[in-house]
C-alpha positions in Angstrom: 51.6 82.5 203.3 52.9 79.0 202.6 56.2 78.2 204.2 58.9 76.6 202.0 60.3 73.4 203.4 63.7 74.3 201.9 65.8 77.3 200.8 69.4 77.8 200.0 69.9 80.6 202.5 67.8 81.4 205.5 68.1 84.8 207.1 66.9 85.6 210.6 66.0 89.3 210.7 64.5 91.6 208.1 66.1 94.9 209.0 68.3 96.8 206.5 71.2 94.4 206.8 69.1 91.2 206.4 67.1 92.7 203.5 70.2 93.9 201.7 71.8 90.5 202.1 68.6 88.9 200.7 68.5 91.3 197.8 72.1 90.6 196.9 71.8 86.9 197.1 68.6 87.0 195.1 70.3 89.1 192.4 72.9 86.3 192.2 70.2 83.7 191.6 70.2 82.2 195.2 66.9 81.1 196.8 66.6 83.0 200.0 64.0 83.2 202.8 63.8 86.0 205.4 62.2 85.5 208.9 61.1 88.8 210.5 59.3 89.1 213.8 57.6 92.3 213.1 54.3 92.5 211.2 54.4 93.6 207.5 54.5 97.4 207.4 55.2 97.7 211.1 57.6 100.6 211.4 61.1 100.1 212.8 62.6 102.2 215.6 63.6 105.7 214.7 67.3 105.0 214.7 69.7 105.3 211.8 69.5 108.6 209.9 72.4 108.3 207.4 73.1 106.0 204.5 76.8 106.1 203.7 78.2 106.5 200.2 79.6 103.0 200.2 76.1 101.7 201.1 74.6 103.8 198.3 77.1 102.2 195.9 75.8 98.8 196.9 72.2 99.9 196.4 73.2 101.2 193.0 74.6 97.8 192.0 71.4 96.2 193.3 69.3 98.5 191.1 67.4 100.2 193.9 69.3 103.4 194.5 66.7 105.6 192.8 63.9 104.0 195.0 66.0 104.8 198.1 66.6 108.4 197.2 63.0 109.0 196.2 61.6 107.4 199.4 59.6 109.7 201.8 61.5 111.6 204.4 63.2 114.9 204.1 61.8 117.1 201.3 64.1 117.4 198.2 65.2 120.9 199.1 65.6 120.4 202.9 69.2 121.3 203.9 71.2 118.2 204.9 73.5 120.5 206.9 74.8 119.9 210.4 74.1 123.1 212.5 75.6 124.0 215.9 73.5 126.3 218.1 73.1 127.3 221.7 69.6 125.8 221.6 67.5 124.6 218.7 65.8 128.1 218.6 68.9 129.9 219.9 72.0 131.4 218.3 73.7 129.4 215.5 77.5 129.6 215.6 78.7 126.9 213.1 77.4 124.8 210.3 78.7 122.0 208.0 77.3 122.4 204.6 75.9 119.1 203.1 73.8 119.5 199.9 70.1 118.7 199.9 68.7 115.6 198.1 67.7 117.7 195.1 71.3 118.9 194.6 73.2 115.8 195.8 74.6 114.8 192.5 75.5 118.3 191.3 76.6 120.3 194.3 80.3 119.6 195.0 80.8 122.4 197.5 80.5 120.4 200.7 83.3 118.5 202.6 82.3 115.3 200.8 81.7 116.8 197.4 85.1 115.7 196.0 84.7 112.0 196.8 85.4 109.5 194.0 82.0 107.8 193.9 79.0 107.6 191.7 76.8 107.7 194.8 77.2 110.4 197.5 75.7 109.8 200.9 71.9 110.1 201.6 70.2 111.4 204.7 67.0 109.4 205.5 65.7 107.9 208.7 65.3 104.2 209.1 61.5 104.5 209.4 61.5 105.5 205.7 64.6 103.6 204.5 63.5 100.2 205.7 60.1 100.1 204.0 61.7 101.1 200.7 64.2 98.2 201.1 61.4 95.8 201.9 59.3 97.0 199.0 62.3 96.5 196.6 62.9 93.1 198.0 59.3 91.9 197.7 59.0 93.4 194.2 62.1 91.4 193.2 60.6 88.2 194.5 62.4 87.8 197.8 60.3 85.8 200.3 59.8 87.5 203.7 57.8 85.7 206.4 56.6 88.3 208.9 55.6 87.6 212.5 57.9 84.6 212.3 60.7 83.9 214.7 63.7 81.6 214.4 63.4 79.4 217.5 66.3 77.0 217.0 68.5 75.2 214.6 70.9 72.3 214.2 73.5 71.8 211.5 75.7 69.1 210.1 78.0 68.8 207.1 75.1 68.8 204.7 73.1 71.8 205.8 71.0 73.5 208.6 67.7 72.4 210.0 65.9 75.4 211.4 62.7 75.7 213.4 60.5 78.7 213.0 57.4 79.8 214.9 54.4 81.8 213.7 54.0 84.4 216.5 50.3 84.9 215.8 49.1 81.3 215.5 51.8 79.4 217.3 52.4 77.1 214.3 55.9 75.6 214.1 57.7 74.9 210.8 60.9 73.1 210.0 63.0 74.7 207.2 66.0 73.1 205.6 68.7 75.5 204.4 72.3 75.3 203.1 73.3 78.3 205.2 71.7 80.4 208.0 72.6 84.0 208.6 71.7 85.8 211.8 70.9 89.4 211.1 68.8 89.5 214.3 70.2 92.6 216.1 72.2 93.4 219.2 70.3 90.8 221.3 71.0 88.1 218.7 69.9 84.6 219.6 71.9 83.3 216.6 75.1 84.8 218.1 74.5 83.1 221.4 73.6 79.8 219.7 77.0 79.7 217.8 78.9 80.5 221.0 80.1 83.9 219.9 80.9 86.4 222.7 81.0 90.2 222.6 84.0 92.0 223.9 85.0 95.6 224.1 83.7 98.7 226.0 80.3 98.1 227.5 79.6 101.8 228.4 80.7 104.7 226.2 77.7 107.1 226.4 74.2 107.1 228.0 71.6 108.7 225.8 67.9 109.6 226.4 66.2 109.6 222.9 62.8 111.0 222.2 60.9 111.1 219.0 58.6 114.2 218.9 56.1 116.0 216.8 56.4 119.8 217.2 54.6 121.7 214.3 55.5 125.1 215.7 59.2 124.5 216.1 60.6 125.7 212.8 58.8 129.0 213.1 60.7 129.7 216.3 64.2 129.0 214.8 66.5 131.9 214.2 68.5 130.0 211.5 67.5 127.9 208.5 66.6 124.3 209.3 69.2 121.6 209.2 69.3 117.8 209.0 71.2 117.6 212.3 71.0 120.4 214.9 73.3 120.2 217.8 72.4 122.2 220.9 75.2 123.0 223.3 74.9 125.2 226.4 76.0 124.9 230.0 72.7 123.2 230.9 72.2 120.5 228.3 73.9 119.1 225.2 72.0 117.2 222.5 71.7 116.3 218.9 68.4 116.6 217.1 67.7 115.0 213.7 65.0 116.2 211.3 62.8 113.2 210.3 60.2 114.6 207.9 61.7 118.1 207.6 58.4 119.7 208.8 57.3 118.7 212.3 59.0 115.5 213.5 62.4 115.2 215.1 64.5 112.7 217.0 66.3 114.2 220.0 69.3 112.5 221.5 69.8 114.0 225.0 73.4 113.1 226.1 73.5 112.4 229.8 76.3 113.8 231.9 78.8 111.4 233.5 77.1 111.7 236.9 73.6 110.9 235.4 73.7 107.2 235.6 69.9 106.7 236.1 67.7 107.4 233.1 64.6 107.6 235.3 66.2 110.4 237.4 66.6 112.7 234.4 63.6 115.0 233.7 62.9 114.2 230.1 60.5 117.1 229.5 62.7 119.6 231.3 65.7 118.5 229.2 63.8 118.7 225.9 62.7 122.2 226.7 66.2 123.2 227.6 67.5 121.7 224.4 64.9 123.3 222.2 65.1 126.6 224.0 61.4 126.9 224.7 59.3 127.5 227.8 56.4 125.5 229.4 53.9 127.0 227.0 55.4 125.3 224.0 53.4 122.3 222.8 54.9 119.1 221.5 53.9 115.5 221.5 56.1 112.5 222.3 55.8 109.8 219.5 58.3 107.4 221.0 61.1 107.2 223.4 64.1 105.0 224.0 66.9 105.1 226.5 70.1 103.4 225.5 73.8 103.0 226.3 76.3 103.4 223.5 78.8 100.6 223.5 81.8 99.3 221.5 81.4 95.5 221.4 82.6 93.1 218.7 81.9 89.4 218.5 84.9 87.1 218.9 83.6 85.1 215.9 81.3 85.7 213.0 80.7 82.1 212.1 80.3 78.5 213.2 80.4 76.2 210.2 77.2 76.9 208.2 75.8 79.7 210.4 77.0 83.3 210.2 76.1 86.6 212.0 76.0 90.0 210.4 75.3 93.6 211.4 74.4 94.4 215.0 74.4 90.7 215.8 78.2 90.8 215.2 79.1 94.3 216.4 77.5 96.9 218.6 78.8 100.5 219.0 78.0 104.1 219.6 75.4 104.9 216.8 77.2 107.9 215.3 76.7 108.7 211.6 75.0 105.4 211.0 78.3 103.4 211.4 76.5 100.4 212.7 73.9 99.9 209.9 76.3 100.9 207.2 79.1 98.5 208.4 76.5 95.8 208.7 75.5 96.3 205.1 79.2 96.0 204.2 79.2 92.7 206.0 76.2 91.6 203.9 77.7 92.5 200.6 81.0 90.8 201.6 79.2 87.6 202.5 76.7 87.5 199.7 79.1 87.0 196.8 81.0 84.3 198.7 77.9 82.3 199.6 76.6 82.6 196.0 80.0 81.5 194.6 79.9 78.4 196.8 76.3 77.6 196.1 76.8 77.9 192.4 79.9 75.8 192.5 82.7 78.2 191.3 84.3 78.7 194.7 85.4 76.2 197.3 83.4 76.2 200.6 86.7 77.1 202.4 86.3 80.6 200.9 83.7 81.3 203.5 86.4 81.6 206.2 87.5 84.8 204.4 84.4 86.6 205.6 85.4 86.6 209.2 89.1 87.1 208.3 88.2 90.2 206.3 85.3 91.8 208.2 86.2 91.3 211.8 89.4 93.4 211.7 87.6 96.2 209.8 84.7 96.1 212.3 87.3 96.5 215.1 88.9 99.5 213.4 85.7 101.3 212.6 84.3 100.7 216.1 87.4 102.3 217.6 87.0 105.3 215.3 83.4 105.6 216.4 84.3 105.3 220.1 87.1 107.8 219.8 84.8 110.3 218.2 82.1 109.7 220.9 84.6 110.3 223.7 86.0 113.4 222.0 82.5 114.8 221.5 81.6 114.0 225.1 84.7 116.0 226.3 83.6 118.9 224.1 80.1 118.8 225.5 81.5 118.9 228.9 83.5 122.0 228.1 80.9 124.4 226.7 82.1 127.9 227.5 79.9 129.7 230.0 79.9 132.8 227.6 78.3 130.7 224.8 74.9 132.5 225.2 76.2 135.9 226.1 75.4 138.8 223.8 78.1 141.1 222.6 81.8 140.6 221.7 82.7 138.2 224.5 79.8 135.9 223.5 80.7 136.2 219.8 84.3 135.3 220.5 83.3 132.3 222.6 80.9 131.0 219.9 83.5 131.5 217.1 86.2 129.6 219.0 83.9 126.8 220.1 82.4 126.6 216.6 85.8 126.0 215.1 86.5 123.3 217.6 83.2 121.5 216.9 83.7 121.7 213.1 87.1 120.1 213.5 85.6 117.3 215.6 82.4 116.7 213.7 83.2 117.2 210.0 85.3 114.0 209.9 82.4 112.2 211.6 79.7 113.3 209.2 81.9 113.3 206.1 83.9 110.2 206.9 85.6 109.4 203.5 88.2 107.2 205.1 85.7 104.9 206.7 83.9 104.7 203.3 86.7 104.3 200.9 90.0 103.9 202.7 89.7 100.6 204.6 91.3 97.6 203.2 91.7 93.8 203.8 95.3 93.1 204.7 95.0 89.5 206.1 92.6 87.8 203.7 93.3 84.2 202.6 91.7 84.9 199.2 93.7 88.0 198.1 96.9 87.8 196.1 99.1 90.3 197.9 102.3 91.5 196.2 104.2 93.0 199.2 103.2 96.6 198.8 101.4 98.1 201.8 98.0 99.7 201.3 97.8 103.5 202.0 96.8 104.4 205.5 93.5 106.2 206.2 91.9 108.2 208.9 88.2 108.8 209.6 88.0 111.3 206.8 91.2 110.9 204.9 92.0 108.2 202.2 93.9 107.5 199.0 92.5 105.4 196.2 94.8 102.6 195.4 94.9 99.3 193.4 97.0 97.6 196.1 95.3 94.2 196.6 92.8 94.4 199.4 91.8 98.0 198.7 88.5 99.2 197.3 88.6 99.1 193.5 89.3 102.7 192.6 86.4 104.5 191.0 86.5 106.6 187.9 84.2 107.8 185.2 84.3 106.1 181.8 84.5 108.1 178.6 80.8 107.4 177.8 79.8 109.0 181.2 79.1 105.8 183.0 80.5 104.9 186.4 83.2 102.2 186.2 81.1 100.3 188.7 78.2 100.2 186.3 80.4 98.3 183.8 81.7 95.6 186.2 78.8 93.2 186.4 78.2 90.9 189.4 81.3 88.7 189.1 85.0 89.3 188.8 86.2 92.0 186.5 89.6 92.2 184.7 90.5 95.9 184.3 93.1 96.6 181.6 94.9 99.8 181.3 97.0 98.9 178.3 95.3 97.2 175.3 98.6 95.4 174.5 98.5 93.6 177.9 97.5 90.0 177.2 94.2 89.3 179.1 93.4 86.1 177.3 95.1 83.7 179.7 93.1 84.9 182.6 89.8 85.1 180.6 90.3 81.5 179.4 91.2 80.2 182.8 88.1 81.8 184.3 86.0 80.2 181.6 87.4 76.8 182.3 86.8 77.2 186.0 83.3 78.7 185.4 84.3 81.8 187.3 82.2 84.8 186.1 84.5 87.4 184.7 84.2 90.4 182.4 87.0 92.5 180.7 86.9 96.3 181.0 89.4 98.4 179.2 90.3 101.7 180.9 92.0 104.9 179.6 95.5 104.7 181.1 95.8 108.4 182.0 92.4 108.5 183.7 93.0 105.2 185.5 96.4 106.4 186.7 94.9 109.6 188.0 92.4 107.5 189.9 95.0 105.4 191.7 95.7 102.5 189.3 99.4 101.6 188.9 99.4 98.3 187.0 98.3 97.3 183.5 96.0 94.5 184.7 93.8 94.6 187.9 91.3 91.9 189.0 88.4 93.4 190.9 86.3 91.1 193.1 82.5 90.9 193.0 82.5 93.1 196.2 84.6 95.8 194.5 87.9 95.0 196.3 91.1 94.4 194.4 92.0 90.8 194.4 95.2 90.9 192.2 97.2 93.2 190.0 100.3 93.0 187.7 101.6 94.3 184.5 101.3 90.9 182.7 99.3 87.7 183.2 100.6 85.3 186.0 102.5 82.2 184.9 99.6 80.0 186.1 96.3 81.9 185.8 94.4 78.8 187.0 96.4 78.9 190.2 95.6 82.6 190.7 91.9 82.0 190.3 92.0 79.0 192.7 93.6 81.4 195.2 90.9 84.0 194.8 88.1 81.5 195.0 89.2 79.5 198.0 90.5 76.3 196.4 94.0 76.8 197.6 92.7 77.1 201.2 91.6 73.5 201.3 
């Protein structure tokens, strides 16, 4: 493949975060090039198993949500439940109901069934998700150079001069770009090159992960299969994820505090204790990885024209896909700002808002993840000895422990607050009005039009999602047709800021969390401004929202 000598945005790393960023930029008309060290179609690690609702909303706006939901993985009718058992083949004592893929849009009975979103979460392993994303990107025309590594770069006020190496031939190319984004993972060379340092908690949990094929496992289960099966007994505690819903699983064996050496832990013995099978049971190891869960956040996300996103910017305990999903939120935040600058309707100073907005959220989410990890570790360390006993004593122990685990795990797997509740409260490009945003917990949230909050979702009278009507730029939402929208529309036209007007039913909008007659929604679906009437100087407002008043 020929290597372009120039691109507007160069992305190092073709994982889910880098590819989503590339897709978003490409959709906005930006020339983008992705460098990926793996070969084309080389599978990623068996890591993330969950795509959050907020990420699925982003995929919907990119026009790829159907491709993601239809990608291989769990069969359409496979339960997406989280089951708690003494062993995989032992007694089940609690279960979180999460609808299967077939029923995800219609079954509202689960803990996340009430969420105000057009796109509920999706359970799919990264080995299936990533190829679907790459296929969508290449079909759209995004350039991806495989087996290519970013080896260095220099930047000045006019752009970035990057060096890339073909890992097969050794050929070296120079690529000019306006901006460089490092989506190159937890060992990011881009992060080191911009002088960013990670800080936080270096050890939260040690985990021995094994990817297995066990065709005979389902037949030995006493309860219906689940997406996540947590095994808890006095000997071992683990979480097992169904990968294909038939014969492949990923087992996370959580090491005890005194087990500090991975090599000293008998992997096969632990797997059999987790599954509840003897030495006669046959399974094959397809892959294995030992890792330490951490909570580390970079002290900076940018140096001039070079940014970092995803695991390059933050590393934490990989519960519920927080890392990948937060990285994709980084990408959608940065994409619209970069596109706005490159197309000339935002000032370059706007790019400082990316770190100002995303770093505090990253810190908050990582602490939620760490808190959950520590609480679950304590629970795993307090498995009642009667958990496997037959009879009334065992039944009571299982019931009580099951209630405890449901209380701990339901917020983790159905984390509405982390999807919809977070807000930007210190952004230089949001017009705050003095009202505080509603607080949120891991699973609790309140939709609100307070500037900085996620633009509240509602369904339009014609059956469409509001988000389907907003376009790729700013959107002026009007709850009262008598409210004068023309001053803002005209100011946007003069400044070449893309903006559409969407009229909402006042009663439906009020029920969804809207409290003002006019609300400006940003391209990333966060509220930028609200009022009951146009501002005295609409041009000044738009200059604020697009970074011109930062200079």
